[in-house]
C-alpha positions as CSV (number, residue, x, y, z in Angstrom):
1,M,0.0,0.0,0.0
2,P,1.5,3.3,-1.0
3,I,2.5,5.7,1.9
4,T,0.6,8.9,1.8
5,F,2.3,12.3,1.9
6,A,0.6,12.9,5.4
7,G,1.8,9.6,6.7
8,R,5.3,10.2,5.5
9,F,5.2,13.7,7.0
10,A,4.1,12.6,10.4
11,H,6.6,9.7,10.4
12,A,9.5,12.1,9.8
13,Q,8.6,14.5,12.7
14,R,10.8,12.9,15.3
15,W,10.5,16.0,17.5
16,A,6.8,15.4,17.9
17,G,7.0,12.4,20.0
18,P,9.2,14.1,22.8
19,L,7.0,17.2,22.6
20,A,3.9,15.0,23.3
21,A,5.8,13.2,26.1
22,K,6.3,16.6,27.8
23,L,2.6,17.5,27.4
24,Q,1.2,14.3,28.7
25,P,1.7,15.0,32.4
26,L,0.0,18.4,32.0
27,I,-2.8,16.8,30.3
28,T,-3.1,14.1,32.9
29,R,-3.2,16.7,35.7
30,A,-5.8,18.8,33.8
31,V,-8.2,15.8,33.4
32,S,-7.4,14.3,37.0
33,P,-10.9,14.4,38.3
34,P,-12.5,11.0,37.4
35,A,-15.7,12.8,36.2
36,V,-13.9,14.9,33.8
37,R,-11.8,11.9,32.4
38,N,-14.9,9.8,32.0
39,A,-16.8,12.5,30.2
40,L,-14.0,13.1,27.7
41,D,-13.2,9.6,27.2
42,G,-16.7,8.7,26.4
43,V,-17.5,6.3,29.2
44,W,-21.1,7.6,29.4
45,L,-21.5,7.2,25.7
46,G,-20.2,3.6,25.4
47,A,-18.0,4.8,22.6
48,P,-15.0,7.0,22.2
49,L,-16.0,10.6,22.3
50,H,-13.4,12.3,20.1
51,P,-14.3,10.6,16.8
52,A,-17.9,11.6,17.2
53,L,-17.1,15.2,18.0
54,T,-15.0,15.6,14.9
55,D,-17.8,14.9,12.6
56,V,-19.3,18.3,13.1
57,P,-16.3,20.5,12.1
58,V,-15.4,18.2,9.3
59,G,-18.9,18.2,7.9
60,S,-19.3,22.0,8.4
61,W,-16.0,22.9,6.8
62,T,-16.7,20.6,3.8
63,A,-20.2,22.4,3.4
64,A,-18.6,25.7,3.7
65,L,-16.1,24.8,0.8
66,M,-18.9,23.6,-1.3
67,L,-21.0,26.8,-0.5
68,D,-18.1,29.0,-1.3
69,G,-17.5,27.4,-4.7
70,A,-21.2,27.7,-5.5
71,A,-21.4,31.3,-4.4
72,A,-18.2,32.3,-6.4
73,V,-19.7,30.8,-9.5
74,S,-23.3,32.1,-9.0
75,R,-22.4,35.4,-7.2
76,D,-25.3,34.5,-4.8
77,E,-25.1,36.5,-1.6
78,D,-27.3,34.0,0.2
79,L,-24.9,31.1,-0.5
80,A,-22.0,33.3,0.6
81,A,-23.7,34.1,3.9
82,A,-24.6,30.3,4.4
83,A,-20.9,29.5,3.8
84,D,-20.0,31.9,6.5
85,R,-22.4,30.5,9.0
86,V,-21.4,26.8,8.5
87,L,-17.7,27.8,8.7
88,A,-18.4,29.5,12.0
89,V,-20.3,26.4,13.3
90,G,-17.3,24.2,12.2
91,T,-14.8,26.5,13.8
92,L,-16.7,26.6,17.2
93,A,-17.4,22.7,17.1
94,A,-13.5,22.1,16.7
95,L,-12.9,23.3,20.2
96,P,-14.6,20.6,22.2
97,A,-13.2,18.0,19.6
98,A,-9.7,19.4,20.3
99,V,-10.2,19.1,24.0
100,S,-11.2,15.4,23.7
101,G,-8.5,14.7,21.3
102,L,-5.9,16.1,23.7
103,N,-7.4,13.8,26.4
104,D,-6.8,10.8,24.3
105,L,-3.2,11.8,23.8
106,R,-2.3,11.3,27.5
107,D,-1.9,7.6,27.3
108,L,-0.1,7.0,24.1
109,I,3.5,5.9,23.6
110,G,5.9,5.3,20.6
111,E,4.7,6.0,17.0
112,S,1.2,6.5,18.0
113,R,2.2,9.3,20.3
114,Q,4.3,11.0,17.5
115,V,1.5,10.7,14.9
116,A,-1.2,11.9,17.4
117,M,1.0,15.0,18.2
118,V,1.3,15.8,14.4
119,H,-2.4,15.2,14.1
120,A,-3.0,17.6,16.8
121,L,-0.7,20.4,15.6
122,L,-2.1,20.0,12.0
123,N,-5.6,20.5,13.5
124,V,-4.6,23.6,15.4
125,L,-3.0,25.1,12.2
126,G,-6.1,24.3,10.2
127,L,-8.3,25.8,12.9
128,S,-6.2,28.9,12.9
129,F,-6.7,29.3,9.1
130,S,-10.5,28.9,9.5
131,T,-10.6,31.4,12.4
132,A,-8.6,33.9,10.3
133,S,-11.0,33.3,7.4
134,L,-13.9,34.3,9.6
135,A,-12.1,37.5,10.5
136,Y,-11.4,38.6,6.9
137,R,-14.9,37.7,5.9
138,R,-16.3,39.9,8.5
139,A,-14.1,42.7,7.4
140,G,-15.4,42.4,3.9
141,R,-12.4,40.6,2.3
142,R,-14.3,37.6,1.2
143,G,-11.8,36.5,-1.5
144,L,-9.0,36.2,1.0
145,G,-11.3,34.6,3.5
146,R,-12.2,31.9,1.0
147,R,-8.5,31.2,0.2
148,L,-7.8,30.9,4.0
149,S,-10.7,28.6,4.7
150,A,-9.8,26.4,1.6
151,T,-6.2,26.1,2.9
152,G,-7.4,25.3,6.4
153,F,-9.7,22.6,4.9
154,L,-6.6,20.9,3.2
155,I,-4.7,21.0,6.4
156,S,-7.5,19.7,8.5
157,S,-8.2,17.0,6.0
158,S,-4.6,15.8,6.3
159,A,-5.0,15.8,10.0
160,A,-8.1,13.8,9.6
161,H,-6.3,11.3,7.5
162,L,-3.8,10.8,10.3
163,G,-6.7,10.5,12.7
164,G,-7.8,7.4,10.6
165,K,-4.3,6.0,10.6
166,L,-4.3,6.3,14.4
167,S,-7.6,4.4,14.8
168,F,-7.6,1.9,11.9
169,G,-3.8,1.5,11.3
170,L,-2.5,1.7,15.0
171,G,-5.6,0.6,16.8
172,I,-6.0,3.6,19.1
173,R,-9.5,3.7,20.7
174,V,-10.5,0.4,19.1
175,N,-11.7,-2.6,21.2
176,R,-8.4,-4.5,21.9
177,T,-10.2,-7.8,22.3
178,M,-10.8,-7.9,18.6
179,G,-9.7,-11.0,16.9
180,Q,-10.2,-13.1,20.0
181,F,-13.2,-15.6,19.8
182,A,-15.4,-17.0,22.5
183,P,-14.9,-20.8,23.1
184,E,-18.0,-22.7,22.2
185,A,-17.7,-25.3,24.8
186,F,-16.6,-25.3,28.4
187,V,-12.8,-25.9,28.8
188,P,-11.3,-27.0,32.1
189,V,-8.5,-24.3,33.0
190,L,-7.3,-25.0,36.5
191,D,-8.2,-26.8,39.8
192,E,-10.7,-25.0,41.9
193,S,-8.3,-25.1,44.8
194,E,-6.0,-22.8,42.7
195,L,-8.6,-20.0,42.8
196,V,-8.1,-18.6,46.2
197,D,-10.3,-15.9,47.5
198,G,-9.1,-12.4,46.2
199,A,-6.7,-13.6,43.6
200,L,-6.7,-12.6,40.1
201,R,-5.7,-15.6,37.8
202,H,-4.6,-15.5,34.2
203,V,-5.7,-18.6,32.2
204,D,-5.5,-19.5,28.5
205,V,-8.7,-20.8,26.9
206,N,-8.0,-21.9,23.4
207,G,-5.5,-19.1,22.7
208,V,-7.7,-16.4,24.4
209,P,-6.3,-14.7,27.5
210,V,-9.0,-15.0,30.4
211,L,-9.1,-13.3,33.8
212,L,-10.5,-15.7,36.4
213,A,-11.5,-14.6,40.0
214,R,-13.9,-15.3,42.8
215,S,-16.3,-12.4,43.6
216,E,-16.9,-11.4,47.2
217,S,-20.0,-13.6,47.2
218,G,-17.9,-16.5,46.0
219,R,-19.1,-16.6,42.5
220,V,-16.4,-17.6,40.0
221,C,-16.2,-14.9,37.3
222,A,-14.5,-15.0,33.9
223,L,-13.6,-11.9,31.7
224,A,-11.5,-11.3,28.7
225,G,-8.0,-10.9,30.1
226,T,-7.1,-8.2,27.5
227,C,-8.1,-4.6,28.5
228,T,-10.4,-3.3,25.9
229,H,-8.5,0.1,26.1
230,L,-5.0,-0.5,25.0
231,G,-4.6,-4.2,25.6
232,G,-3.2,-4.3,29.3
233,P,-3.1,-7.7,31.1
234,L,-5.9,-7.5,33.6
235,A,-4.7,-10.4,35.7
236,E,-1.6,-8.3,36.6
237,G,-3.8,-5.4,37.8
238,S,-5.3,-4.7,41.2
239,R,-8.5,-5.5,42.8
240,D,-10.8,-3.6,45.2
241,G,-13.8,-5.6,46.1
242,D,-15.6,-6.6,42.9
243,T,-13.7,-4.0,40.8
244,V,-10.5,-4.9,38.8
245,T,-8.2,-2.1,37.7
246,C,-5.9,-2.5,34.7
247,P,-2.2,-2.0,35.5
248,W,-1.6,0.2,32.4
249,H,-3.8,3.1,32.5
250,G,-6.2,2.6,35.4
251,S,-9.4,1.6,33.6
252,R,-11.7,-0.1,36.1
253,F,-14.3,-3.0,35.3
254,D,-16.9,-4.8,37.3
255,L,-15.2,-8.2,38.0
256,C,-18.2,-10.2,37.0
257,S,-20.2,-8.3,34.5
258,G,-17.2,-6.5,32.7
259,A,-19.0,-3.2,32.9
260,V,-16.8,0.0,32.8
261,Q,-16.6,1.7,36.1
262,Q,-14.0,4.2,35.2
263,G,-12.1,5.1,32.0
264,P,-10.2,5.5,29.9
265,A,-11.7,2.3,28.6
266,V,-15.2,2.8,27.0
267,F,-15.9,-0.7,26.0
268,A,-17.0,-3.3,28.5
269,Q,-14.7,-6.4,29.1
270,P,-16.3,-9.3,27.4
271,R,-17.8,-11.8,30.0
272,L,-17.5,-15.6,29.6
273,E,-19.3,-18.2,31.7
274,A,-17.4,-20.0,34.4
275,R,-18.5,-23.1,36.3
276,V,-16.9,-25.7,38.7
277,R,-17.2,-29.4,37.7
278,D,-15.4,-32.2,39.6
279,G,-13.0,-29.9,41.3
280,K,-12.1,-28.1,37.9
281,V,-12.9,-24.6,36.9
282,E,-14.2,-24.5,33.4
283,V,-14.7,-21.6,31.1
284,G,-16.7,-21.2,28.0
285,L,-19.6,-19.7,26.3
286,P,-21.9,-22.3,24.8
287,G,-24.4,-20.9,22.3
288,S,-22.1,-18.1,21.2
289,G,-21.3,-19.7,18.0
290,G,-17.7,-18.7,18.3
291,A,-18.5,-15.1,18.3
292,E,-15.6,-12.5,18.4
293,L,-15.4,-11.2,21.8
294,P,-16.4,-7.7,21.0
295,E,-19.7,-9.0,19.7
296,L,-20.6,-10.1,23.2
297,T,-20.5,-6.6,24.7
298,T,-20.5,-3.8,22.2
299,F,-24.3,-3.7,21.8
300,A,-25.2,-5.6,24.8
301,Q,-26.6,-4.0,28.2
302,T,-24.8,-5.7,31.0
303,A,-26.0,-5.4,34.5
304,G,-23.3,-4.7,37.2
305,G,-22.5,-7.7,39.2
306,S,-24.0,-10.3,36.9
307,G,-21.8,-13.4,36.3
308,G,-21.8,-16.8,34.7
309,A,-23.0,-20.1,36.0
310,N,-21.2,-21.7,38.9
311,S,-23.2,-24.8,39.5
């Protein structure tokens, strides 16, 4: 697949990674209240917030470009005024999109951090051109205003392309249990005596990492062992009652239902069924048809504290 100019440009900006690393502690402190983090992550939405917010500025700026073109050809003042209005909508909507995007930057490392920093800076540059365009339009210099907003659109489009690379190429903000499949039959994984109270145990079920633990009520619970946020190993995390915390970025999940209790994760942990037979703990999900793990939770409503069979 050919490497795009935007991708080559982002990859070449080696200074961007260290710059992002310096900004990350500041961002983390700014969003330190859990309610703020959860709001910006999209925990309340059940999906990442930043991609949803970007639709408004991208759509508005695209509409402004089309309306500007039509107004220039037809010399229709109503079309020109409409272009001004949608450009203003996009420029205002870019602000909350930028805030949620900076929030997503706080946990990134490596190439994804570098690309995200370039993505952010290009967006700031594109937004600056759009803002300047509005000012010149208001001052009666519509021709210059159109050229500025068109330039801003090209810059912001390049930034949007990098955003797509981050999501679909580097897996940022996708469900990290993708590609793992639910076992269709119960599989014995360890002796019941090995599952001591309070312990978090990692087991492998047909190649799928699974977290096993007993709830405070004694129920044996089984969750996908890979954190849905950025793939952290949940069995290496900590536990507080019936809540498990990912060791990498602090996402918190209900131990038995997999429901998100605190971000940055926004997707629930897929839950498997667990039972005890003849002194062995068995894990599986009969009736699932070997579904991919995200299919179990992405559109399902899970009740906190629910668990699998243990009879």
